[in-house]
N, C-alpha and C positions, 0 to 999 in steps of 0.2 A: 145244614144245606139252607134251608131259612135268611139266614144270614145274611152267605153270598151274596143270595138273591137280590136282597132288600140294596147290601152292598152296590152290588151290580142298579137297582133301580136309582138309586143317588147320582151314580157316577154319571148316569146318563143325563140325569135333569138337570149337572152344571157342565156339560158338554152342551146341554139347551140351553141351557141361558147363558152362555160363552158365548156366544151371535150378538144380542142381540145388545149388552158390555159395548164392543167394538162398534156397532152402530151407533152406541153414544158416546163415547167420543167418538168419532167422527163427527157426529153432532153437535156434539159445539164447538169443536176445531171449526165449524164451517156455523157455528153464532160468535165467533171471537171479530171476526173480514167483518165489517159494513157496507152493505151492498154502495157503491157509487148513486150519487142522489140522494141518498137516502136524509130525512130531515126525522129529527121529536117529535111528534105535534101539537102548539103553542099548549099550554097551561090558560084555559077557560073558564068564565063563569059557572060551567056545569060544573067542572070538577066539583069546585067547593061555593056552593050554593048561600049558605051559612055564611061566611065568612070568616073575621080573626075573631080570636075572645080578646086578645087584648094589645093594649096597640104601642107602636113601638115605635122608636125616634132617635136619630143619630143625626150630632152634629161636628162639623168640624170648621177651626180660621183659618183665610184666608192671610195674604198680604197685602202692604194698604196699595199695590202697585196696581193689582189685579182690580181694583173696589170701578176703577170705570166704565169698564170689561164689564164686571158681571150687573152691574145696575145698566147696560142697554142690554144686554141679554137675553134678560130675567124673566120678561114676560115670553120668551119665545122655550127658557126653564117649565117655567109655569105651566103651560103646556101642553109639553112635554111628559111632563109627571102625572096632571092631570087626569090621562087616556091611562092612566095604572090607580088613578084615581090614589096620587101621592100626595101629602098636603106641604109646600116646602114656605118659609119662610127666611127675607135673606133682614139681614142684625148688623146696619153700616159700622154704627155707635161702636161696638163691641168687636167687629169684623169678624163676624161670624156666618155660615149658612147649616143650615132646619129642616132635615126629610123627616115627615113621620106617617106611619098611616093612620087610616080613616073611618067611619062604620061601612063605607060600598068598598073596602080592600078587599079583593076574593084573591091578589097571587102573595103564598108566603116568603115566598123569593128574590117579589119586588123592590122591597124598602132596603136588599141590601143590593138590590142595584143602583139605586138612588145613594144607595150612599156609594157607591166606587163613582160614580157622577160628577156628588160634589164634591170629591180627593183628586179624583182630575182636573174640575176647572179652578178650582185651586194655589193645583200643579205647572198653571199653562196654556192648557191642552182645548184648544178652540171649540168652539161650541160645538158643528158639524162634528168632529170627529166622539165630545166627546157621548153623542146624545145614541150614539152604535153602542154601546152598553146597557139601549134595555132593551138589546137585540136578545134571541135563546144563544143563539150559539157564537156571544163574540166575551170573553172577558173579561180582564183590564191586568196589570198587576205592576206594581210601581217599586221598584225597584234603589235601596242606600245607598252612595256609596261615598258617602262624606268622609265618614271614619273604616274605608278599605286601606285608604292612601294615608301615610303622617303628615309627608311629606308636602308644605298647599303648590308649588310651582310643579315640586316631579307630577302630585294628582291632574293640572291645569293643564297639566305637559297630556296624558293618557284619559284626557277628558277630550281634549280637542284631538285627539287621536282616535277617540270613536263617532266624531262629528267626518270627519277629512276633510281631502281639500274644495271649498265650496259645499260638502257636505253631503260628498258625494258618497263614503263610506254607512250612513245612518242612508241611504236614498235604493246603496245595496240590499241592502236587510231587509229594510219594509218590502222593496220586488219581490225579496228569494222567502220571507216568511208570512205575509201580506199582512201584516201588524202597522199601527202608524205607527210612532217612536219618534216621542221625544226625551228631549235634553232639555234641561232645567237646573240650574245651580245644582245641589247636592243629592237629584237623585234622577232617574229613568223613568220616564210614564212611559207604559208600553199599552198602547189595546188592539184582541186581533183573535182568531181564532187558539185555541188551549197549545195544542201544537207550536204554532208559531210559537204563543211566550213561553216555554221553553228554551228552544233553537236560541231567542230573543236575551233572557236571561243567561246563558252559558255564553254569550260573544261576551253582554258586560260586565258581568266579573270574572272573562277570563282577556280582557282586553285593561279589566285596571289593574290584577298582577302580573300584569306588561307583559301576555301574548298578543302581540300586532292579531285585528280582526283579519286581516285579508286571509290569515290561515280559518279560522272556520271558515268566513264564504268561500270559500273556494272551497272546503268540502261540501258545505251544504246546497252544494251548484253540481258534488257527478251526484250526488242526494235527488236533489229534483231529479233532474236526469234519469235515474237509478229509475228512479218511483213510474218510472212511463213506462216502462219497457215489463209486460204482464208477468214474462218466466222467473224475471229476477226480485217480484215481491218481497216473495217466504222464503230468499235464501238472505246469509248470510256476504252484508260491505266488504268486511273488513278485508277481503283480499282491494277493493277499488278506493277503496280513501289514499288521500296519501299522507303517511307516518315526515310529521314534523321533530327533528333532534336541536334539542335545551342547546342553544351554545354561550354560556359562561363569558360574555368582553370583558368584563368587568372585575382584573385580573387584581388582587394589592399589590403592591410595589412596595420593592426588597429596599430598606435602607444596604447601599456597597457600603457603610462599615457598623457590619454586625457587633454592638460591645457584648464581649462573655461576658457571663457573670459570673464572682468567686466561690469560690464553696465557702461554706459560710461557719466559722471560727469562733467560739465565744471569747477567746485569747486573744487582749491587744494587740496592736501590732510593731514589735521591736522596733528599738530606739533609736532612731541614726548617732553617728559614732560622728564625739566632737574633731577640733582638731587637733587637739591639744593629745586623747585615743590614739590618731590614724601615724603622729610624730614619732608616738611612742609605739608602737608596731611598727613602726618601718625602720623606725631606731635614731631619725634628724633631733629629737629631743632633747641626745644626751653631743649634738656636735654645737660647735664654735658660732658663736656667732658669722663671724664676717667668712665661718663657710656654711655655712646656710644661705649668707648672700652672697659667694658665689657658687652652689648651687642653682640658685633663683634667678645670677643673670645668664648662666651657659643654657636653660629652662627654653628662656624670652628668647634668644638671638642664633639659641634653633628653629622658635614658632615661626622668629622673622626671615628668617632664608628661607626656611619651605610656602612660606607667603610669598616671598619675593621671586622665585622658580615658579610658582602658579603663576603670577604676574604676569611673568616675560617668557612664557608656555601660552600664558592668554592674545599675547601682541605679535610673538607670530606666528600669530594663527593668519594674518590679512595676509605675512610674506606669502606663506604658498602655495603653487597655483595650482589649479583643479585640474584636477585626471580627466585628459584630454581623449575623445571616445577613438579609434580602433578610424581608421581609415577602410574603405572599401578595397580589399582585393583586388586589383585591374585584372581585364585577362592577360593570359600574354599570347607572345605573338609568337604560330608556328615556326623552328627553329629547322624544320626535318628539307624542307625548301629552298631556293638558295634563290635571295632577291636582284630582282633583277632591276639591277641604277638604268639603265637606259630608260627604263619605262617609266622610271618616277621624273627625268630629269627634266621629259617634256613634258608630265601632268603639272609641273611646276611653272614649264613655261610659255603654258594655254592656258593658268590658273594667274600668273603674272598680264597677260590680255587682253584676260576678259578684267570688266569692271561689272562692279557689282550691282544691279536690277537692273543690267543692261544684257540687250540680246549680243550676241558673240558680231564681232567685226571678220566680217570675210575684206580680203584684201582685195581690191580693184583688178578683172583683165586688164592685161601689155595691151595701153593701144599698138596701129597700124604703124604709124609715123618709126617710132620706136625702136620696131624690132626692123624698120627697111635701112635702120641705122648701121644700126649691126652689124644685116646683112652686108651692106657694105665697105664697110669698118674689115669687116675678115676677107673680102675682095679682094681692100687693098695692098691690104697686111701682102696678100699670094699673089 
């Protein structure tokens, strides 16, 4: 009885603990969602009052054409890094930029931001955009695209496809991802929030793999619209996103005449028969010379006769008349009713009196003088 009561007590304790676990799970799911407008507090000197133990430094090389721009904007770079207590030096002889921490540096991550800043400046990113990397919510990504395509012409075409006509594709990508994108040489430099950098890298890699950027831009536009709806935020978006099928248009052309390989045999091909062997097989070898000549002449005459007949046929082709097309069958006149010959004669007379293109001529009425004369003549006769 005691054991059963103990078991009941344990089960009751477990049931009492289970709602707490459920509450913890709910709290964890709530913690995963970041509230709108929340920002991480800035790192200050109070968080690390003693500073750094060791000095860290990074250096990078820059091309010759960036020398003039770096000389021009270098005071601004020193001022921006001076706020974070980081020392920067420009070596024009070696063509390198170096950043290093000082005793006053308190933020351990500031040196990494300074390293990214000099990298971006070396990759032709303007200072106004590159200085944004010093903010906490901004990161950068330098994507190397030079080794992704072997053929140089194909590489240039795909890189131009990423930029688009007058930079329209690149501008659309920047608006959708809230990132600054710079295509320079064999690299693509991107600067912006972390989520946007992931999308930029995906679009760039797909473009270099011969997938047009317009497909990814279309999906990004749909995702942006779906994220505005609070009901759809926690749902799966696969049903809304478009599915593009990959069409392989470049099919290899097959030759018209396919050469079929013969089966391999270790034995050499049979030796061709000589004329003597052929004559022995047919029995001509044992004939006299006069008979052989007659036979040859007969064969030649037969060939000549065949050639003559062929030539004659070709010449006669020009004199063979072409086949005429059959004329259209005329409608037969109805034979049931009898023809009215008198009516036809009247029509013919009318047609003779009519002139082509002129109105029909009406005969003038008889004058009074002619009628009087006719009357007198009739009276005299009477």
